[in-house]
N, C-alpha and C positions, 0 to 999 in steps of 0.2 A: 504494500500500500504506500503510495507516494505521500510526501508531507505537504501540508498547506502552509503558506506563509501568512500567519494571522496578523502580524505587524512586522516591520523591518527587524530582522534578526531574531524573530520569534516564530517557531514552526510547530505545527501540531500534526499528529498522525493518529487516527483511530478514535477520535472523540470530538465533540462539538463543545467549545467553551461557552460560558464559564462553568466550572465545576465548583461545588461548595467544598471548602477545606474540611468541613465537618463530616463529609462522607468518609474521612480517613481517621485512623487512630494512631498510626505510627509513621514516622518518616526516618529513613535510613540514609546517611550521608557517607560517601567517600570523603577522604581528607585531602590528600595531595592534589593540587590543581583544581579542587572542587571547593572545599571550605577555605583552603589556604592557597596562596599564590605561587607556591614552589613545590617541586619534588624534593623532599628532604634528603633522600639518598644522594641526589645530584649535588646538592649544596654542601653536604658533608664531604663529598669527594673533592669539591672545589677547594676546600681548606688545604688539601695536600696536592693540588695540581692535577687531579685525575678526573675533573668534571667532564671533559669531552668524551672520554672513554666510557664512563658510567652513564652519562646522559644519552649516548647513542643506544645503549642497551635498553634504558628506560623507555625511550621514545618508540623503539621497535616493539617492546612489550605492550605499551599502551595502544599502539595501532593494531595490535593483534597479530603482528608478524612473527612473534615468538610465541608459539602455542603453549609452552610450559612456563607459566609465570614463576613457579617455584624455582626452576632452573635459572631463569633470568635474574631472580633476586639473589640467589646464591652466588652467581657470577659477579654481580655488583658488590655484594658484601665482601667477597674475598679480596676485592681491590681496596677495601677500607681497613684491612687488618693493620693494626699499629697506629691508627689515627687516635690522637688523645681524646679521652672522653669529654674534655672541656670544649671540644669543637661543637658538640651538640648544643650547648648553651649559646655559643657564638652564633650558630645558625638561627636559633630561636630569637635571639636579641637583635641581630643585625639584618636578617633577610626575610624572616617569616612575617607575613601579614595576612589578615583575613581578606578574602576576596570581596569585592564590592557587593553590597546588598545582602551579604550572608546574615549579619545580625538582624536585619529587618525581616528577612524570610523566616529565620529560626524563631524570632519573637512572635511572628504571625501564626506559625504552626503551634507554638506553645499556647498562645491565646485561644486558639481553636480547639484546644484539648488534646493535641497529639503528643505522644511520647516521642522522644528523640534518641536516635541511635547513630553513633559513629562507628563505622566498620572499615578498617583501613589495612592495606598491604604495607603501610608505613610502620612507624615505630612508636612504642608507648611513651617514650620520652616526650614526643610532641603531641600525641593523641590525648594523653591525660591532661596536658596543659590546655589544649583546645577544648576538651570536654568541660573543664572547670570554667574556662573563659566564656563559653557559650551556654553554660549550665545545662549540658546535655544529660540525658538520663542514663544512657548506657554507652560503653565503648569497648571495642576489641581491636587490637593491633599486635604487631610483632615486637618482641623484646630483644634488643641488641645485646649480644654477649660482650661483657667487659671483664678484663682481668688486669690488675696492676695499673689501673687508670687509663688503659688503652682498649680500643675495640678489638675484638678477637677475629672479626670477619665472619662470625657465625651468629646464630640466634639461640636464645635459651628455649629449651623445650617447655611447653606449657601443658596443662592437663588435656587440652583439646588438640594439641599438635604443636607444630613449630612455625608454620607459615600461613598467614591469611592470604589465600589466593581467591580466584573467582568462585570456586566451589565452596570455600569456607564462608565467603561473604553471603552467598545464597543460603547456606545452612544456618548462619546466625540470624538472618532475616526470618527464616521459617521458624526457628526456635523461639525467637522473641514474640512472633505472632502467636505461637501456640501458648507460650507462658501468659500472654495477655488475654488469651481466649478470643482472638479475632481471626478472621480469614485473611489470606494474603491480598485479597481484593481491597482490603482496608489499609494497605500499606503503600507508601510512596518510597521510591528509591531514587537517589540523586547521585550521578557520577559523570565521569568524562572519558574513561578509558575502557579498553576491551575487557579487562578483568572485572569491571563493574556490570557487564552485561548479564551474567547469570542472576544476580540479585534484581537487576532492573526488569528482567523478563518474568521473574517470579512475583513482582509487585503489581498491585492494581493500577498504579500510575508510575511511569518512568520519566524522569526529568534529566536531560543531558545539559550540562553546563560547559559551554565552550568546548564541545566534545571533539574527540578524534572521529575521522570519517565513518568508521564502522559503527560507532555509537550514534552518530547523527542519523544514519540510515535506519536505525531501529527504534529509537526513543519515541515515546508518545508526545513529549513536549521538549523542544530543544531551544536553548538560549545561546545564540551565537554572537550577540553583541549586548553590551550592558551588563548590569549586575544580576545576581541571583534573585533579587526582589522582583525582577521582571516576571517571574512566574506568577506573581500576584495579579498580573493583568488578566490571567485566565482562571485563577483560583480565588473564589470570594469567601469572605469570612462567614 
């Protein structure tokens, strides 16, 4: 099904706006390049002069050109072995910003009664800070391995596994829906990259924010210009 340009830089597919936000009970967000303006792994690599190499892998993974997200992340992490742990705080302080309209959109979702979930293939150092900053209800991300004040180039194992990939994003969305006692049609998923597609396809409404081409071709609502709050042009309180 082809997309319809509802307004400049705002595309819809498969529904006729406006939709009431109150139709939904949960909104799940990707973090890197969705809630925030950077890909954290790329900026950590920049500290040690490896950004170009890492960013090339990141971009290919987000475009869906690397099918195995876990393998792509492990390759990038290996290049970060030995980076001082202090680099994480530098990235947060000096480079990380919320994307335009994020605070407005999150506040509108909360005001409409939706629970908020961050589910990221990025790292808990950043996701927990963003969760607190935006007052999100739930968060899941990967935990960087650290030893003697330096990154190990690996991830800590968690009870659920080691890497949040596309399949894990979808599983977390389904699990939170079940715990809330709601159907997946009452969930919104917001992302930009190919690893977001599994959760976006499982949700009742998928929103693509400045997406990669594969995501633009499949999302129900795509924002290609402006801030995330542009979704509120189609979703009413």
